[in-house]
NULO-941435 format. One record per residue (C-alpha): x, z, y; residue in three letters. Coordinates in steps of 0.05 Angstrom, whole numbers, plus 32768, in hexadecimal, padded with zeros to 4 digits. Each point is the difference from the previous one (the first is absolute). Layout:
N
XZYALA
...
% end
This chain:
224
813D81B97ED1MET
7FB57FFE8004ARG
7FD67FE37FC7ILE
7FB67FF27FF7LEU
7FE080047FBCILE
7FBD7FDC7FF9VAL
7FE680167FBCGLU
7FBB80197FEAASP
801B80277FC4GLU
800B803F8028GLU
802A80247FCBLYS
802F7FC47FFALEU
80057FF9804BALA
8010804A8006GLY
80367FFC7FCAASN
80207FC38020VAL
800080228044ALA
8020803F7FE3LYS
80387FD87FE0VAL
800E7FD7803FLEU
80038040802AARG
802E80227FCFGLN
80307FC67FF2LEU
7FFF7FD98042LEU
7FEE80368032ASP
7FC97FD18013ALA
7FC3800C802BALA
7FC57FE87FD7VAL
7FB87FF18013ASP
7FC97FF27FCCILE
7FC17FD68005SER
7FCE7FFC7FC7ILE
7FDA7FC18016ASP
80167FBB8017GLY
7FDC7FFF8043ARG
801F80418018ASP
80447FED7FE3GLY
7FFE7FBD8024CYS
7FF180238042HIS
803980327FF6MET
80327FC97FEDALA
7FEF7FD9803EILE
7FFF803A8031SER
803D80287FE7GLU
804A7FEC7FFBPRO
800C80087FB5TYR
80427FED7FDEASP
7FDB7FED7FC0ALA
7FBA7FFC7FE3VAL
7FF0800D7FB7ILE
7FBE7FDB7FF4LEU
7FD280027FC4ASP
7FD97FC07FF2LEU
7FC080207FE7MET
7FE48027803CLEU
7FBB80148019PRO
7FE57FE28041LYS
80387FCC8006MET
802B7FE77FC6ASP
804B7FFF8003GLY
80087FB58008LEU
7FCF8000803BSER
802880398020VAL
80407FD87FF7LEU
7FE17FC1801DHIS
7FE88027803DGLU
80448021800BLEU
80247FBE8001ARG
7FC97FE0802ALYS
800B80388033GLN
804C7FF27FFFASP
800E80427FDDVAL
803D7FF17FD6PHE
800D80467FE3THR
801C7FF97FB9PRO
7FC880067FCDVAL
800880157FB7LEU
7FC27FEE7FD8ILE
7FE7802C7FC7LEU
7FD47FDF7FCCTHR
7FE180167FBEALA
7FEB7FBA7FEFLYS
801F7FD87FC9ASN
801F7FBC8008GLY
80257FDF8039THR
7FC77FE48029GLU
7FF7803E802AASN
804A8007800BVAL
80057FB78017ILE
7FC38009802DALA
8020803E801FGLY
80437FDE800BLEU
7FDE7FC4801EASN
7FD8802D802EALA
8040801E801CGLY
8013803B7FD4SER
804A800E7FF7ASP
8001801E7FBAASP
7FD1801B7FCATYR
7FFB80337FC8LEU
7FCF80007FC6THR
7FDF80417FEDLYS
8015802B7FDEPRO
80458002801FPHE
803D802E8004GLU
800580288040MET
804B7FF38003ALA
7FF47FB58000GLU
7FCC80068038LEU
80308029802AVAL
80387FCE7FF5ALA
7FD37FC58012ARG
7FE780228040VAL
8048800F8015GLN
80147FB87FF3ALA
7FC57FE58028LEU
8010802C803CVAL
804A7FEE7FFEARG
7FF27FB67FFCARG
7FD08005803BSER
803C8017802ATYR
80317FCE7FE0ASN
802280377FD8ARG
800B7FE57FB9PRO
8026803E7FE8THR
7FF1804A8005PRO
8041800F8025ASP
7FFE7FF8804BILE
804180058028ARG
800080148049VAL
804680078019GLY
8023802D7FCEGLU
7FBF801F7FE8LEU
7FE07FEA7FBETHR
7FB7800F7FF5ILE
7FEB7FFB7FB7ASP
7FB57FF67FFCLEU
7FFF800C7FB5ASN
802580427FFDTHR
7FE580158044ARG
804680118019GLU
80287FED803DALA
804C80077FFEARG
803F7FF08027ALA
8049800D7FF2ARG
7FED801F7FBCGLU
7FD280338022HIS
7FB580027FF6VAL
7FD0800F8038MET
7FD7803F7FF4GLN
7FBA7FE7800ELEU
7FBA80197FF3ARG
7FCD7FCD7FE5PRO
7FE17FEE8044LEU
80457FFD8021GLU
80157FCD7FCBPHE
7FBF7FDB800AALA
800F7FFA804ALEU
80477FE87FF2LEU
7FE47FCD7FCFGLU
7FCE7FE88034TYR
80377FF78034LEU
80307FE07FD0SER
7FCE7FCB7FE9LEU
7FFA7FEE804AARG
804980098013VAL
800E7FE58045GLY
7FB680028013THR
7FE380328030THR
7FC580257FE1VAL
7FD0802C8027SER
7FEB80477FF2LYS
7FBB7FE67FEFTHR
801C7FCE7FCEASP
802780387FDEILE
7FC4802E7FFBLEU
7FD47FC87FE5GLU
80317FF07FC8HIS
801480467FEDLEU
7FBC80227FFDTYR
7FBD7FF07FE0ASP
7FBB800A801DPHE
7FFA80497FEBASN
80438017801AALA
800480328038GLU
803C7FF6802DTHR
801E8023803CPHE
800B7FDA8040SER
804B80077FFCASN
80097FF47FB5VAL
80247FBD800AVAL
8032801F8030GLU
800D80397FCFVAL
800F7FD07FC7TYR
802B7FD3802CILE
8028803D8016SER
800B80147FB7ARG
80177FBB7FEDLEU
80307FFE803AARG
801C80447FECLYS
800D7FE77FB9GLU
80207FC0801ALEU
802F8029802CARG
801280297FC2ARG
80147FBF7FDELEU
80297FEC803ELYS
7FCC7FD0801BLYS
80017FC67FCEPRO
7FC77FE2802ACYS
7FD580178039ARG
7FB780078015ILE
7FFA7FE68047HIS
7FC88018802DTHR
7FE07FC78028VAL
7FE08023803BARG
7FB57FF68003GLY
80007FD67FC0MET
801A80267FC4GLY
803C80027FD1TYR
802F7FCE7FE1ARG
803180097FC6LEU
80407FD98009GLU
804980007FE8PRO
802D80318024ALA
% end
């Protein structure tokens, strides 16, 4: 999961990013002004955008209008410190998917981001079943036949990415763009390494589902 935070309060943005990385194994990018954030949201494939309304250079509502104008339908959670419902209504009418009023509880923000991402893939609940494998996006566990897969954070993040797109072939580039932020350094074979580890764990669980290699295209998670 890759998330963009557009927030000019740098300390708040950093704290939100830290929590998302810790609890969701998310790749997180931060922009501290609306113009730059708008460009990033248009040019990069984010799973969700957390967008403040009061921003320098370009306000949050303008950013939101531009994203929807450019047919960027990434789920957007608006943050606002303003009182009253007018700004919330304006944001929802401009195409936002949810909102939070500052100050807010980090746990609530995390839950709302998770729900937005799930809904964007037509997954109303945090449990995803692929064959006999159940992936719990809340507990960050995958299990089959009463056994739990032993996964490192990025391995689970990859499994989560594949499970949200079950039956769809995803390229190596797609995987890298959703698992890593701008500042990450990756090895050329990192995707193959993680795929190999996932397959090893699935074999240990007697193959409740499988990761199919589509030659020249990428990988696809599907029932066994």
